[in-house]
TORKOL-4160 file (C-alpha; in steps of 0.2 Angstrom, whole numbers, padded with zeros to 4 digits, m for minus):
426
<pt num="1" X="0564" Y="0393" Z="0258"/>
<pt num="2" X="0580" Y="0406" Z="0257"/>
<pt num="3" X="0586" Y="0413" Z="0271"/>
<pt num="4" X="0603" Y="0420" Z="0277"/>
<pt num="5" X="0607" Y="0411" Z="0294"/>
<pt num="6" X="0601" Y="0395" Z="0304"/>
<pt num="7" X="0605" Y="0396" Z="0322"/>
<pt num="8" X="0606" Y="0376" Z="0328"/>
<pt num="9" X="0606" Y="0371" Z="0347"/>
<pt num="10" X="0598" Y="0359" Z="0360"/>
<pt num="11" X="0585" Y="0370" Z="0367"/>
<pt num="12" X="0576" Y="0384" Z="0358"/>
<pt num="13" X="0569" Y="0396" Z="0371"/>
<pt num="14" X="0555" Y="0407" Z="0360"/>
<pt num="15" X="0549" Y="0415" Z="0375"/>
<pt num="16" X="0530" Y="0415" Z="0368"/>
<pt num="17" X="0514" Y="0415" Z="0379"/>
<pt num="18" X="0517" Y="0396" Z="0382"/>
<pt num="19" X="0535" Y="0398" Z="0387"/>
<pt num="20" X="0539" Y="0382" Z="0378"/>
<pt num="21" X="0554" Y="0373" Z="0373"/>
<pt num="22" X="0559" Y="0367" Z="0359"/>
<pt num="23" X="0571" Y="0353" Z="0359"/>
<pt num="24" X="0586" Y="0351" Z="0346"/>
<pt num="25" X="0582" Y="0364" Z="0336"/>
<pt num="26" X="0586" Y="0378" Z="0325"/>
<pt num="27" X="0580" Y="0397" Z="0322"/>
<pt num="28" X="0580" Y="0404" Z="0302"/>
<pt num="29" X="0584" Y="0422" Z="0297"/>
<pt num="30" X="0582" Y="0432" Z="0285"/>
<pt num="31" X="0590" Y="0449" Z="0283"/>
<pt num="32" X="0586" Y="0457" Z="0300"/>
<pt num="33" X="0570" Y="0445" Z="0305"/>
<pt num="34" X="0567" Y="0429" Z="0313"/>
<pt num="35" X="0556" Y="0419" Z="0297"/>
<pt num="36" X="0553" Y="0404" Z="0307"/>
<pt num="37" X="0559" Y="0387" Z="0321"/>
<pt num="38" X="0556" Y="0373" Z="0324"/>
<pt num="39" X="0565" Y="0355" Z="0328"/>
<pt num="40" X="0569" Y="0342" Z="0317"/>
<pt num="41" X="0562" Y="0339" Z="0301"/>
<pt num="42" X="0557" Y="0355" Z="0298"/>
<pt num="43" X="0574" Y="0361" Z="0295"/>
<pt num="44" X="0575" Y="0354" Z="0278"/>
<pt num="45" X="0563" Y="0368" Z="0273"/>
<pt num="46" X="0576" Y="0381" Z="0275"/>
<pt num="47" X="0592" Y="0381" Z="0264"/>
<pt num="48" X="0603" Y="0396" Z="0274"/>
<pt num="49" X="0620" Y="0404" Z="0268"/>
<pt num="50" X="0628" Y="0401" Z="0285"/>
<pt num="51" X="0623" Y="0387" Z="0300"/>
<pt num="52" X="0628" Y="0392" Z="0316"/>
<pt num="53" X="0626" Y="0376" Z="0326"/>
<pt num="54" X="0631" Y="0379" Z="0345"/>
<pt num="55" X="0627" Y="0360" Z="0353"/>
<pt num="56" X="0623" Y="0360" Z="0368"/>
<pt num="57" X="0618" Y="0376" Z="0369"/>
<pt num="58" X="0601" Y="0388" Z="0375"/>
<pt num="59" X="0596" Y="0399" Z="0360"/>
<pt num="60" X="0584" Y="0415" Z="0366"/>
<pt num="61" X="0580" Y="0431" Z="0363"/>
<pt num="62" X="0592" Y="0445" Z="0366"/>
<pt num="63" X="0592" Y="0449" Z="0385"/>
<pt num="64" X="0582" Y="0468" Z="0387"/>
<pt num="65" X="0588" Y="0480" Z="0400"/>
<pt num="66" X="0575" Y="0492" Z="0406"/>
<pt num="67" X="0584" Y="0505" Z="0417"/>
<pt num="68" X="0602" Y="0509" Z="0414"/>
<pt num="69" X="0614" Y="0522" Z="0414"/>
<pt num="70" X="0628" Y="0515" Z="0404"/>
<pt num="71" X="0642" Y="0531" Z="0403"/>
<pt num="72" X="0641" Y="0530" Z="0423"/>
<pt num="73" X="0652" Y="0513" Z="0418"/>
<pt num="74" X="0665" Y="0525" Z="0422"/>
<pt num="75" X="0662" Y="0528" Z="0439"/>
<pt num="76" X="0660" Y="0509" Z="0443"/>
<pt num="77" X="0664" Y="0507" Z="0461"/>
<pt num="78" X="0668" Y="0526" Z="0464"/>
<pt num="79" X="0656" Y="0527" Z="0479"/>
<pt num="80" X="0652" Y="0510" Z="0488"/>
<pt num="81" X="0642" Y="0506" Z="0504"/>
<pt num="82" X="0633" Y="0523" Z="0506"/>
<pt num="83" X="0615" Y="0528" Z="0504"/>
<pt num="84" X="0606" Y="0536" Z="0488"/>
<pt num="85" X="0606" Y="0552" Z="0497"/>
<pt num="86" X="0623" Y="0552" Z="0501"/>
<pt num="87" X="0628" Y="0544" Z="0486"/>
<pt num="88" X="0622" Y="0556" Z="0474"/>
<pt num="89" X="0624" Y="0572" Z="0483"/>
<pt num="90" X="0642" Y="0570" Z="0488"/>
<pt num="91" X="0650" Y="0556" Z="0477"/>
<pt num="92" X="0640" Y="0556" Z="0458"/>
<pt num="93" X="0635" Y="0574" Z="0456"/>
<pt num="94" X="0651" Y="0582" Z="0461"/>
<pt num="95" X="0659" Y="0568" Z="0450"/>
<pt num="96" X="0647" Y="0570" Z="0435"/>
<pt num="97" X="0651" Y="0588" Z="0437"/>
<pt num="98" X="0669" Y="0590" Z="0435"/>
<pt num="99" X="0670" Y="0572" Z="0423"/>
<pt num="100" X="0658" Y="0571" Z="0412"/>
<pt num="101" X="0656" Y="0579" Z="0393"/>
<pt num="102" X="0654" Y="0572" Z="0378"/>
<pt num="103" X="0668" Y="0564" Z="0374"/>
<pt num="104" X="0668" Y="0555" Z="0393"/>
<pt num="105" X="0650" Y="0550" Z="0390"/>
<pt num="106" X="0657" Y="0542" Z="0373"/>
<pt num="107" X="0672" Y="0531" Z="0379"/>
<pt num="108" X="0661" Y="0527" Z="0394"/>
<pt num="109" X="0647" Y="0525" Z="0382"/>
<pt num="110" X="0659" Y="0511" Z="0373"/>
<pt num="111" X="0663" Y="0502" Z="0389"/>
<pt num="112" X="0646" Y="0498" Z="0393"/>
<pt num="113" X="0640" Y="0493" Z="0376"/>
<pt num="114" X="0654" Y="0481" Z="0375"/>
<pt num="115" X="0651" Y="0475" Z="0393"/>
<pt num="116" X="0632" Y="0475" Z="0389"/>
<pt num="117" X="0637" Y="0464" Z="0372"/>
<pt num="118" X="0647" Y="0452" Z="0382"/>
<pt num="119" X="0633" Y="0448" Z="0394"/>
<pt num="120" X="0620" Y="0445" Z="0381"/>
<pt num="121" X="0611" Y="0462" Z="0383"/>
<pt num="122" X="0604" Y="0465" Z="0364"/>
<pt num="123" X="0593" Y="0481" Z="0370"/>
<pt num="124" X="0594" Y="0493" Z="0383"/>
<pt num="125" X="0585" Y="0510" Z="0389"/>
<pt num="126" X="0597" Y="0523" Z="0395"/>
<pt num="127" X="0596" Y="0539" Z="0407"/>
<pt num="128" X="0611" Y="0549" Z="0403"/>
<pt num="129" X="0617" Y="0567" Z="0397"/>
<pt num="130" X="0625" Y="0570" Z="0379"/>
<pt num="131" X="0610" Y="0560" Z="0370"/>
<pt num="132" X="0621" Y="0560" Z="0353"/>
<pt num="133" X="0639" Y="0553" Z="0362"/>
<pt num="134" X="0627" Y="0541" Z="0369"/>
<pt num="135" X="0618" Y="0537" Z="0353"/>
<pt num="136" X="0633" Y="0535" Z="0342"/>
<pt num="137" X="0644" Y="0522" Z="0353"/>
<pt num="138" X="0625" Y="0512" Z="0352"/>
<pt num="139" X="0624" Y="0510" Z="0334"/>
<pt num="140" X="0642" Y="0504" Z="0330"/>
<pt num="141" X="0641" Y="0492" Z="0343"/>
<pt num="142" X="0626" Y="0485" Z="0335"/>
<pt num="143" X="0613" Y="0489" Z="0351"/>
<pt num="144" X="0597" Y="0493" Z="0352"/>
<pt num="145" X="0594" Y="0509" Z="0364"/>
<pt num="146" X="0580" Y="0521" Z="0370"/>
<pt num="147" X="0592" Y="0534" Z="0372"/>
<pt num="148" X="0585" Y="0547" Z="0390"/>
<pt num="149" X="0591" Y="0564" Z="0390"/>
<pt num="150" X="0593" Y="0567" Z="0407"/>
<pt num="151" X="0581" Y="0584" Z="0413"/>
<pt num="152" X="0585" Y="0589" Z="0428"/>
<pt num="153" X="0579" Y="0608" Z="0437"/>
<pt num="154" X="0599" Y="0613" Z="0438"/>
<pt num="155" X="0605" Y="0607" Z="0422"/>
<pt num="156" X="0594" Y="0618" Z="0410"/>
<pt num="157" X="0578" Y="0609" Z="0409"/>
<pt num="158" X="0575" Y="0618" Z="0395"/>
<pt num="159" X="0589" Y="0615" Z="0385"/>
<pt num="160" X="0587" Y="0597" Z="0387"/>
<pt num="161" X="0570" Y="0596" Z="0383"/>
<pt num="162" X="0577" Y="0605" Z="0367"/>
<pt num="163" X="0591" Y="0592" Z="0364"/>
<pt num="164" X="0577" Y="0577" Z="0365"/>
<pt num="165" X="0566" Y="0585" Z="0355"/>
<pt num="166" X="0580" Y="0587" Z="0342"/>
<pt num="167" X="0589" Y="0570" Z="0343"/>
<pt num="168" X="0571" Y="0561" Z="0341"/>
<pt num="169" X="0571" Y="0569" Z="0323"/>
<pt num="170" X="0590" Y="0568" Z="0317"/>
<pt num="171" X="0583" Y="0548" Z="0324"/>
<pt num="172" X="0568" Y="0545" Z="0320"/>
<pt num="173" X="0570" Y="0533" Z="0305"/>
<pt num="174" X="0586" Y="0524" Z="0315"/>
<pt num="175" X="0585" Y="0506" Z="0317"/>
<pt num="176" X="0595" Y="0503" Z="0332"/>
<pt num="177" X="0590" Y="0522" Z="0342"/>
<pt num="178" X="0577" Y="0528" Z="0349"/>
<pt num="179" X="0579" Y="0548" Z="0358"/>
<pt num="180" X="0568" Y="0548" Z="0371"/>
<pt num="181" X="0565" Y="0561" Z="0388"/>
<pt num="182" X="0570" Y="0554" Z="0404"/>
<pt num="183" X="0566" Y="0568" Z="0418"/>
<pt num="184" X="0575" Y="0562" Z="0433"/>
<pt num="185" X="0563" Y="0560" Z="0447"/>
<pt num="186" X="0551" Y="0573" Z="0455"/>
<pt num="187" X="0566" Y="0578" Z="0467"/>
<pt num="188" X="0574" Y="0584" Z="0456"/>
<pt num="189" X="0562" Y="0591" Z="0443"/>
<pt num="190" X="0548" Y="0605" Z="0450"/>
<pt num="191" X="0531" Y="0604" Z="0444"/>
<pt num="192" X="0532" Y="0616" Z="0432"/>
<pt num="193" X="0546" Y="0607" Z="0422"/>
<pt num="194" X="0537" Y="0590" Z="0424"/>
<pt num="195" X="0523" Y="0599" Z="0416"/>
<pt num="196" X="0534" Y="0604" Z="0402"/>
<pt num="197" X="0542" Y="0590" Z="0397"/>
<pt num="198" X="0523" Y="0579" Z="0397"/>
<pt num="199" X="0518" Y="0593" Z="0386"/>
<pt num="200" X="0532" Y="0590" Z="0374"/>
<pt num="201" X="0531" Y="0571" Z="0375"/>
<pt num="202" X="0512" Y="0572" Z="0372"/>
<pt num="203" X="0515" Y="0583" Z="0358"/>
<pt num="204" X="0530" Y="0572" Z="0349"/>
<pt num="205" X="0523" Y="0556" Z="0354"/>
<pt num="206" X="0537" Y="0553" Z="0367"/>
<pt num="207" X="0541" Y="0540" Z="0380"/>
<pt num="208" X="0545" Y="0545" Z="0398"/>
<pt num="209" X="0560" Y="0536" Z="0408"/>
<pt num="210" X="0561" Y="0544" Z="0429"/>
<pt num="211" X="0565" Y="0536" Z="0442"/>
<pt num="212" X="0549" Y="0534" Z="0455"/>
<pt num="213" X="0547" Y="0530" Z="0476"/>
<pt num="214" X="0564" Y="0524" Z="0475"/>
<pt num="215" X="0566" Y="0526" Z="0494"/>
<pt num="216" X="0555" Y="0529" Z="0509"/>
<pt num="217" X="0564" Y="0547" Z="0511"/>
<pt num="218" X="0555" Y="0550" Z="0494"/>
<pt num="219" X="0542" Y="0545" Z="0498"/>
<pt num="220" X="0540" Y="0554" Z="0514"/>
<pt num="221" X="0546" Y="0569" Z="0507"/>
<pt num="222" X="0532" Y="0569" Z="0494"/>
<pt num="223" X="0519" Y="0566" Z="0506"/>
<pt num="224" X="0525" Y="0579" Z="0517"/>
<pt num="225" X="0527" Y="0592" Z="0503"/>
<pt num="226" X="0510" Y="0588" Z="0493"/>
<pt num="227" X="0499" Y="0576" Z="0506"/>
<pt num="228" X="0504" Y="0562" Z="0493"/>
<pt num="229" X="0514" Y="0548" Z="0487"/>
<pt num="230" X="0525" Y="0552" Z="0471"/>
<pt num="231" X="0512" Y="0540" Z="0461"/>
<pt num="232" X="0499" Y="0551" Z="0467"/>
<pt num="233" X="0510" Y="0565" Z="0464"/>
<pt num="234" X="0513" Y="0562" Z="0446"/>
<pt num="235" X="0497" Y="0555" Z="0445"/>
<pt num="236" X="0487" Y="0572" Z="0447"/>
<pt num="237" X="0500" Y="0581" Z="0434"/>
<pt num="238" X="0494" Y="0566" Z="0421"/>
<pt num="239" X="0511" Y="0560" Z="0420"/>
<pt num="240" X="0509" Y="0545" Z="0420"/>
<pt num="241" X="0501" Y="0532" Z="0404"/>
<pt num="242" X="0506" Y="0515" Z="0397"/>
<pt num="243" X="0521" Y="0529" Z="0388"/>
<pt num="244" X="0527" Y="0531" Z="0406"/>
<pt num="245" X="0543" Y="0519" Z="0413"/>
<pt num="246" X="0544" Y="0519" Z="0430"/>
<pt num="247" X="0562" Y="0514" Z="0437"/>
<pt num="248" X="0561" Y="0506" Z="0453"/>
<pt num="249" X="0546" Y="0509" Z="0462"/>
<pt num="250" X="0549" Y="0500" Z="0476"/>
<pt num="251" X="0538" Y="0511" Z="0490"/>
<pt num="252" X="0520" Y="0508" Z="0484"/>
<pt num="253" X="0505" Y="0507" Z="0492"/>
<pt num="254" X="0487" Y="0499" Z="0486"/>
<pt num="255" X="0482" Y="0515" Z="0479"/>
<pt num="256" X="0497" Y="0519" Z="0470"/>
<pt num="257" X="0498" Y="0500" Z="0463"/>
<pt num="258" X="0480" Y="0501" Z="0456"/>
<pt num="259" X="0486" Y="0520" Z="0448"/>
<pt num="260" X="0498" Y="0509" Z="0440"/>
<pt num="261" X="0488" Y="0496" Z="0434"/>
<pt num="262" X="0474" Y="0508" Z="0428"/>
<pt num="263" X="0486" Y="0521" Z="0419"/>
<pt num="264" X="0496" Y="0504" Z="0411"/>
<pt num="265" X="0515" Y="0512" Z="0417"/>
<pt num="266" X="0527" Y="0499" Z="0415"/>
<pt num="267" X="0540" Y="0495" Z="0429"/>
<pt num="268" X="0559" Y="0493" Z="0426"/>
<pt num="269" X="0564" Y="0484" Z="0442"/>
<pt num="270" X="0581" Y="0483" Z="0446"/>
<pt num="271" X="0583" Y="0474" Z="0462"/>
<pt num="272" X="0603" Y="0469" Z="0465"/>
<pt num="273" X="0603" Y="0491" Z="0467"/>
<pt num="274" X="0587" Y="0492" Z="0480"/>
<pt num="275" X="0601" Y="0481" Z="0488"/>
<pt num="276" X="0615" Y="0488" Z="0485"/>
<pt num="277" X="0608" Y="0504" Z="0493"/>
<pt num="278" X="0596" Y="0497" Z="0503"/>
<pt num="279" X="0582" Y="0505" Z="0495"/>
<pt num="280" X="0568" Y="0490" Z="0499"/>
<pt num="281" X="0560" Y="0477" Z="0489"/>
<pt num="282" X="0549" Y="0481" Z="0476"/>
<pt num="283" X="0531" Y="0472" Z="0478"/>
<pt num="284" X="0535" Y="0462" Z="0461"/>
<pt num="285" X="0524" Y="0447" Z="0467"/>
<pt num="286" X="0507" Y="0459" Z="0469"/>
<pt num="287" X="0513" Y="0469" Z="0454"/>
<pt num="288" X="0513" Y="0454" Z="0442"/>
<pt num="289" X="0497" Y="0448" Z="0451"/>
<pt num="290" X="0487" Y="0463" Z="0445"/>
<pt num="291" X="0494" Y="0462" Z="0429"/>
<pt num="292" X="0507" Y="0478" Z="0428"/>
<pt num="293" X="0522" Y="0476" Z="0415"/>
<pt num="294" X="0537" Y="0473" Z="0423"/>
<pt num="295" X="0555" Y="0473" Z="0416"/>
<pt num="296" X="0572" Y="0470" Z="0423"/>
<pt num="297" X="0583" Y="0485" Z="0427"/>
<pt num="298" X="0604" Y="0484" Z="0432"/>
<pt num="299" X="0602" Y="0503" Z="0435"/>
<pt num="300" X="0621" Y="0511" Z="0432"/>
<pt num="301" X="0638" Y="0502" Z="0434"/>
<pt num="302" X="0640" Y="0515" Z="0448"/>
<pt num="303" X="0625" Y="0507" Z="0459"/>
<pt num="304" X="0625" Y="0489" Z="0454"/>
<pt num="305" X="0639" Y="0486" Z="0451"/>
<pt num="306" X="0640" Y="0480" Z="0433"/>
<pt num="307" X="0626" Y="0477" Z="0418"/>
<pt num="308" X="0625" Y="0460" Z="0421"/>
<pt num="309" X="0608" Y="0457" Z="0418"/>
<pt num="310" X="0609" Y="0437" Z="0424"/>
<pt num="311" X="0615" Y="0442" Z="0442"/>
<pt num="312" X="0597" Y="0453" Z="0443"/>
<pt num="313" X="0589" Y="0440" Z="0436"/>
<pt num="314" X="0596" Y="0428" Z="0451"/>
<pt num="315" X="0594" Y="0443" Z="0465"/>
<pt num="316" X="0575" Y="0446" Z="0458"/>
<pt num="317" X="0573" Y="0425" Z="0462"/>
<pt num="318" X="0579" Y="0426" Z="0477"/>
<pt num="319" X="0575" Y="0444" Z="0483"/>
<pt num="320" X="0556" Y="0440" Z="0482"/>
<pt num="321" X="0555" Y="0422" Z="0487"/>
<pt num="322" X="0563" Y="0430" Z="0506"/>
<pt num="323" X="0554" Y="0443" Z="0504"/>
<pt num="324" X="0541" Y="0434" Z="0503"/>
<pt num="325" X="0545" Y="0420" Z="0514"/>
<pt num="326" X="0538" Y="0409" Z="0501"/>
<pt num="327" X="0552" Y="0399" Z="0488"/>
<pt num="328" X="0536" Y="0398" Z="0476"/>
<pt num="329" X="0532" Y="0419" Z="0475"/>
<pt num="330" X="0541" Y="0423" Z="0459"/>
<pt num="331" X="0547" Y="0406" Z="0447"/>
<pt num="332" X="0561" Y="0406" Z="0434"/>
<pt num="333" X="0550" Y="0407" Z="0420"/>
<pt num="334" X="0543" Y="0424" Z="0424"/>
<pt num="335" X="0562" Y="0431" Z="0428"/>
<pt num="336" X="0567" Y="0424" Z="0410"/>
<pt num="337" X="0550" Y="0432" Z="0402"/>
<pt num="338" X="0554" Y="0450" Z="0412"/>
<pt num="339" X="0573" Y="0448" Z="0404"/>
<pt num="340" X="0567" Y="0446" Z="0387"/>
<pt num="341" X="0548" Y="0450" Z="0384"/>
<pt num="342" X="0541" Y="0459" Z="0398"/>
<pt num="343" X="0556" Y="0470" Z="0395"/>
<pt num="344" X="0551" Y="0473" Z="0376"/>
<pt num="345" X="0533" Y="0479" Z="0384"/>
<pt num="346" X="0541" Y="0491" Z="0395"/>
<pt num="347" X="0549" Y="0500" Z="0381"/>
<pt num="348" X="0536" Y="0498" Z="0368"/>
<pt num="349" X="0544" Y="0485" Z="0356"/>
<pt num="350" X="0535" Y="0468" Z="0360"/>
<pt num="351" X="0530" Y="0470" Z="0342"/>
<pt num="352" X="0548" Y="0471" Z="0338"/>
<pt num="353" X="0560" Y="0461" Z="0348"/>
<pt num="354" X="0558" Y="0452" Z="0366"/>
<pt num="355" X="0553" Y="0433" Z="0357"/>
<pt num="356" X="0559" Y="0423" Z="0345"/>
<pt num="357" X="0544" Y="0422" Z="0334"/>
<pt num="358" X="0540" Y="0425" Z="0313"/>
<pt num="359" X="0542" Y="0441" Z="0308"/>
<pt num="360" X="0551" Y="0449" Z="0323"/>
<pt num="361" X="0570" Y="0458" Z="0320"/>
<pt num="362" X="0583" Y="0443" Z="0324"/>
<pt num="363" X="0588" Y="0448" Z="0341"/>
<pt num="364" X="0596" Y="0430" Z="0349"/>
<pt num="365" X="0609" Y="0424" Z="0360"/>
<pt num="366" X="0615" Y="0408" Z="0363"/>
<pt num="367" X="0622" Y="0400" Z="0378"/>
<pt num="368" X="0634" Y="0386" Z="0380"/>
<pt num="369" X="0631" Y="0374" Z="0393"/>
<pt num="370" X="0645" Y="0363" Z="0389"/>
<pt num="371" X="0654" Y="0368" Z="0407"/>
<pt num="372" X="0655" Y="0361" Z="0425"/>
<pt num="373" X="0641" Y="0374" Z="0434"/>
<pt num="374" X="0630" Y="0370" Z="0420"/>
<pt num="375" X="0628" Y="0352" Z="0420"/>
<pt num="376" X="0618" Y="0342" Z="0421"/>
<pt num="377" X="0603" Y="0350" Z="0413"/>
<pt num="378" X="0583" Y="0349" Z="0419"/>
<pt num="379" X="0575" Y="0364" Z="0417"/>
<pt num="380" X="0584" Y="0379" Z="0405"/>
<pt num="381" X="0575" Y="0390" Z="0413"/>
<pt num="382" X="0580" Y="0387" Z="0430"/>
<pt num="383" X="0599" Y="0385" Z="0421"/>
<pt num="384" X="0596" Y="0401" Z="0418"/>
<pt num="385" X="0592" Y="0412" Z="0434"/>
<pt num="386" X="0601" Y="0401" Z="0446"/>
<pt num="387" X="0617" Y="0394" Z="0436"/>
<pt num="388" X="0622" Y="0405" Z="0418"/>
<pt num="389" X="0630" Y="0418" Z="0421"/>
<pt num="390" X="0636" Y="0434" Z="0409"/>
<pt num="391" X="0653" Y="0422" Z="0404"/>
<pt num="392" X="0641" Y="0409" Z="0396"/>
<pt num="393" X="0635" Y="0420" Z="0384"/>
<pt num="394" X="0643" Y="0413" Z="0368"/>
<pt num="395" X="0636" Y="0421" Z="0353"/>
<pt num="396" X="0628" Y="0435" Z="0352"/>
<pt num="397" X="0614" Y="0442" Z="0336"/>
<pt num="398" X="0609" Y="0460" Z="0331"/>
<pt num="399" X="0597" Y="0463" Z="0318"/>
<pt num="400" X="0600" Y="0447" Z="0307"/>
<pt num="401" X="0621" Y="0454" Z="0310"/>
<pt num="402" X="0631" Y="0443" Z="0321"/>
<pt num="403" X="0641" Y="0454" Z="0333"/>
<pt num="404" X="0650" Y="0442" Z="0345"/>
<pt num="405" X="0656" Y="0423" Z="0339"/>
<pt num="406" X="0664" Y="0414" Z="0352"/>
<pt num="407" X="0666" Y="0429" Z="0364"/>
<pt num="408" X="0675" Y="0439" Z="0351"/>
<pt num="409" X="0664" Y="0458" Z="0349"/>
<pt num="410" X="0665" Y="0460" Z="0331"/>
<pt num="411" X="0660" Y="0477" Z="0332"/>
<pt num="412" X="0671" Y="0488" Z="0345"/>
<pt num="413" X="0687" Y="0485" Z="0350"/>
<pt num="414" X="0691" Y="0477" Z="0365"/>
<pt num="415" X="0709" Y="0477" Z="0369"/>
<pt num="416" X="0706" Y="0496" Z="0364"/>
<pt num="417" X="0691" Y="0501" Z="0375"/>
<pt num="418" X="0701" Y="0493" Z="0389"/>
<pt num="419" X="0716" Y="0498" Z="0387"/>
<pt num="420" X="0710" Y="0515" Z="0389"/>
<pt num="421" X="0697" Y="0511" Z="0402"/>
<pt num="422" X="0713" Y="0507" Z="0412"/>
<pt num="423" X="0720" Y="0527" Z="0411"/>
<pt num="424" X="0707" Y="0534" Z="0420"/>
<pt num="425" X="0703" Y="0540" Z="0435"/>
<pt num="426" X="0694" Y="0550" Z="0446"/>
C-alpha cells in the first residue's frame, strides 16, 4: 500500500482497549490519517514517500489537554502561593481588565501553542476571551483546539454568547478549530445567564466547558444560597449532559458522582493546579470505578505554572496514591489513558483522535529514550508517567503533518515568540 509517511520506533503504544505495546513497530500515514500499524515484516506491505526511524523511542498518540486558559501564559508566575478567591479577585481579574485584548490573546496564545507543541500536546480544550485571536494561532501552529468563549455576568454575557455562535459558524468546517460555550462557573454566571447558555448550546449543538466544584468554598456558598451542591444546582437547570465538560470537580459527594455518571458528564482533572491552589484532591479513583470519563488538564499557566501535561501525569498518579494511602490506586496505564484516549473522549473527539488506529487522524508524538533518566526501560507506560519530561518529546505530527522534528518547531517562529515574550511585563 502506498502511503506518505512511516514512523518506526522501538515501542508503539496504540492506546487501544487492550493497552498493548508493539515492539519494533511502525505507524503508516496517508494524507492526514493512519492507514496501518504493526511490527516486523508487516512493514513490507507499505511503501512510503518518507520514513522517520526514531529508533529507541516511544511512538504514541499526541496528548490531549482537556482544560486550559492558553493565553494566560503571559501571566505565568504573576501571583503564586495564594488561595483561589484571592488569586482571582485581587490579581488575575485586575490584570485581565488592564491587559487582555485581542492582540494580547494572539501573542500569548502563540506562546502557549509553542509550549504545548514542545510538550507533545496536539489537542487542547481552551476557555478564554477573544476567540478568533486564540483560534488563529492554533491553526497556524497546526494544533487542534476547542476554543471556549468565556462567559461571565460582568463581561456582557449576551455579547459573549453571540460571539460564540458567530465564530462557530465561521469555523464550522475547519479541520483544527471548534468553537464551544464556556460559562466560567456558577458563582460568576447567574441562573438567568446559565439558562440562556444552555438554550443556545442545545439549539446549536455546542459543547459546554465550565468550572465545577473546584473549591470547598464554592460548594459551601452554593449550599448556603441554593440548598444544593454546584452539581445538583446545574442538574436542576438541566445543564448536565454528555456534551458538558466539567473542569476540576474536586468537591463531589456520592450524589454528585451518581449525577455525573447518569448524565454522562465528562471531567477535566487538573492535579497540579488543584494542589498549587490547595483546592483538594478530586475523587478520581471513584470516578474511574464508576465509569465516569476523565481526562487530564494543566489549567492555565498562571496556576500550574506550565502547560506540560507530562508533569500533570506524574502528579496525578502520585496525588491519588497518597490521597488513598494506596500505591495501586491509580496505575500508570490509567494515567496515560487519561492523557490520550480519555482526553479525546472528554472532548467528544475519540472517533478522530486519542489512539493510533487505522482510520483515525494522524496525531502522533515520539519520545526519545536515549537519555540517562530514561534508561533502562522495563515498562513504557511507567516511564511515561514517572520518568519522561516534556523535553523528551522529539517529534510531533498533527493531521499527518510534521510540526516539530528533532525538537525544532516548523510552524511557529520560536525565536521571535520568545523575544517578544521577554519584553512583556505586568
